[in-house]
N, C-alpha and C positions, 0 to 999 in steps of 0.2 A: 504496500498500500503506500502510494508517497502523497504527503497532505499538501499543499500549498496555502499558500498567506501569502496575500498582498494584492494590486491593482488588476483583476479579471482582466480586464481590458485587456492586459499588457498581458497578462501569463498563460489565458484560457486557447488562444490559439495555436499555441507553441509547444500544447503540452497534451494535448487531444488524442485522439478519442478519450471519453471520461464514460464509466460504469457509474459513477455516481455525484450528484455535483449539490453539494450544501451548502446555504447561500443566508447571510442573516444581512441581508442589505442598507443600505444607509438611510433615512426616512426623508432628511432634510429640514427636520423640527428646531435644529441649532446653526448659530453663526458658525461653526468651527466647519474647518476646511477641508475636512473626512468627510461631513454626510452631509453629502452633494447627491440629487436626484443623478440617476444615470440613466441619459436615454436609451431603449432601446435594448438594455442588459434581456429580457428572456429570450429575444430572439437570439440574440447571440451564444445562449448560455448552451441553446437547445440544438443551435447547430452542430455542439462538438462535444454533443454524445453518442454511444456509441446506440445505435437503432433503438432496445429496450430498454436504455438506462433510468437508472431512476433523477428526477429534482426535488428537492425538498427545499424548501424556503422556512427556513427560523424566524422567531419574532423574540427577540432578546436573546440571544444565543448568547452566555457568558461560560469563558474557559474554568 
């Protein structure tokens, strides 16, 4: 298993296809630099998956 952390727009195209994608996306609720909405991310994530891969969206995942 390989766990990638970072900017998915930069990492995903180069490391796929994936069996599972787990995301805890930014919601754009604060003024912090990392908390910005990313347009089109679901389409990009689905394109990077294997045909029968899993796509899981978390809400408030913490380590």
